[in-house]
N, C-alpha and C positions, 0 to 999 in steps of 0.2 A: 584482554586475554580470555576472560570468562565467556564473552560473546563469541569469540573465535572458537573456543572449545565446544560451545553449544552448537555452532554451525557444523562443525565436523561430526558431532554425534548425530545431528539431524540427517546429514548426508549418509552416514553409515546406516542409520535406521532405514532410510528410504531405499538404499541400495540392497539392503538385506532381503527385501522382498522380491528383488529381481534375480534373474539367472546370472551366473558368472559372466556369460558373454554380454548380456545387457549392461551389467555393472561396469564392465571394461569399456564398452563403446558408448555409453550414455553421455549426452550433452548435459553438463551441469549448469542449471539455470538458477541464478540468484535473483529472486523477484520480491517486490514489495508485498507485504502481507495482505494488502487490500486486493491483490490479484489472485488470491488462493483459488477460488472456484473457476475463474477464467483460465488460469494457467493449467489447472488440472484438465480442463476440457481441451485446451490447445494441445497439451502433451498426448492426450488420448487420440486426437485427430492426427498428430504427427506420427504416432505409432502405427496408425492405419496406413500411412504412406511408407512404412518401413523404417522410420527413424526411431530413436530412443532418446528420451529426455527425462531427467530427474530434477525436481525443483526443491530449492531450499528457500523457505519463506520467513521473512522477519521484517523489522523496520528497515527502511532504506539506509538509515544511518548505521545500523549495526552491520548490515551486509557490506556496505562500502568499506567500513573499517576492517571487516574480515578479509575482503579482497586485498586491501592495502597491506594486510599482515600475511598474505600468502595463501589464503584459502583458494582451493582449486576450481573456482568458478570459471566458466567459459562464456557465459552470457549474463549480463546484468540489466535488469529492468528496474529503474528507480521510480518512486512516486513524486519526485521533484527534480528540478534541474541542478540544484545545489550539490547534491551528493554525487551526481554524475560529473559535475565540474570538479569536485574533490578528487575523484579518481583520475580524471583527465589531466589535471595539473600535476599529478604524481606519476604520470606516464604509465598508468596501469591499463589503459584502453588501447585496443588495436586502432591505429589511426584510420580515419575515413569511414569508420563503421557506425558512428553514433548518429541517431536520428530520433526525432520526436514521434512517438508511437500512438499515444492515447491522451484523451482528456477526461476529466471527471467533474463532479459538482460536490459542494459541501452542504450538509444538512444538519438540522437540529432534530434530535430524536428523543423519544421517551419510551418506557415500557409499553407494550401493546395495550394493556388495560388502563393506562394513565388517562385521566380526564383533563390534563393540561392542554391549553391552547396557546398559540404564540403567533405573533406577527413581528417579523424581524424588521426593525427600524431604528434609527439613531436613538440611543438612550433607552431602549426597551428594557423592561423590568426582569432581566434574566436572573439576577441575584434573588429577587423576591420569589420567582417561580421555583427556585431550588428548595425553598423552605428552610427552616432552621436546621443547622448542623448536617446538611446534606451537601454532596459534592457534584461538580460538573465533570463528567468523564470525557477525556480527550487524550490523544497521543501527547507524549511529553513535548511541550512547545519549544524546548531547548534543542531538540534533536529530530523528532519524528515529523516528517512532512505534514501529515494531517493536522498535527498539533500546531505546527508553525502557521499553516493556513488559517486555522481556527483563531489563533491569537491575533493574527493580522486583521481578520474580519472584525473581531471584537474590539480591537484598538480603533479601527476605523469608525465603528458604531459608537464609540465612547463608553463602552461598558466593561472593558477588560479589567480596570482597576477594582471594580466592585466584585468581581468573581475570581480574580487571580489567587487570593489566599484559599479558595475553596475548590481548586482544580485537583482532580484525581488524575495524575499524570501517568498514563499507561505506556508500556514499552513499545507498543505498536497500535495501529488503529483497530485491529481486530480485538485486541485486549480491551480497548475502550468500549467497543461495541458489546463485548461480553458483560462488562460491568452493568450496562443498562439492561441488557437482555435478562440478566439474573435479578434485576431489581435492586442492585447494590448502589446504583446512582439513579436519581430521578430524571436526569437529562444528560445528553452527551452530544458531541459534535463529531461526525464521521463523514466519510464519503457516501454519496447517494448509492453507489454500488454495494457498499457494506450493508446499509439499511435494507436494501432490496433482498439481500441474501439471508436475512435473519427475521423469521416470522414473529419472534417475541418482542420486536420493537416496531414502532410506527414513526413516520416522519411528521414532525410538527410544522416545519417550514424549511425552505431552501434559501441559502445565502446567495445574494446577488453576486455575479461573477466579478463585478467591479470593486467588491469589498476586500479582496485579497489577490495576491498574484495569481496568474492563470495556473490551474492545476494540470500540469503536463507530465506525462510519463515518458522519459526517454529510454531508449534501448541501445546497447552497444556490445560489441565483442570485447572480452577481456584479452589483454595481450597474451599471445601463446595459444589462443583457442584453436581447436581442431577444425578441419574443413567442414565437418558435419555441423558444427555450431554455426558456421556462416550460413549454411543451407537452412538451419532452423530459424535464424533471424530473418532470412528472406521469406520464409513461410509465414511469418507474422504479418507480412504485408499483403498476403494473398486474399482474394475475395472470401475464401473459406474461413480463414482465420479472423478476418474482420467481422464476418457474420457471427461467429462464435463470441467475439468480444462484445459486439452490440447486444447479443442475447443477455449478457450479464450487466448491461447498462452503461458500458464504456462508449466513448465516442472516438472512433479511429481517426487519426490524423494522417494527412498525406505526407 
């Protein structure tokens, strides 16, 4: 209920900056927090075409639950397949509109001024790199896609048990990124696109794609979406939109 209330307040805040006509006609896009910069650019390009879209950004898990509880989203872009499956099984999606949109990579990051070095390999000394009484920042591995991918990779590498008690579980991947950017955590695991967007962090190493399930962002219309929302989703597959997404480090999928 709290996350649903936060979503409604976020939407109201976003719409408060728009004119009454825009607020009434805008396509409401619920998108994974890692898409923040890309979705803002997409929405600006969509506006140049005469469309209007407003984004609500949070963890895919929080957004999916909000939609399931009746939040007025028209488009949902998830950072993993599981939370799109969650809504599809509950009949919340418009049939035939779901497709895989983007791919991403997972990286190990540190503050920009850190002197740490890392090579990701089975059994690598991640716990020792953290130092005493310091934590590893990542999305909550119980719910947040980036955290789930991170846990899967660390389990595959055989180091999860050594760091699990020292995880700083954030509500979304951008919150995990912020912990490292502010120096509150010496290491974090986020998407490559997040690290690219934050100059206060640097990438130490990239996780091999075979270490975790493929990072796929699906998109779909929510049941009851307006025709303008369908046009918005189609726009996401245009050359213009793909170019924008690639600018922010995402890999468009056919």
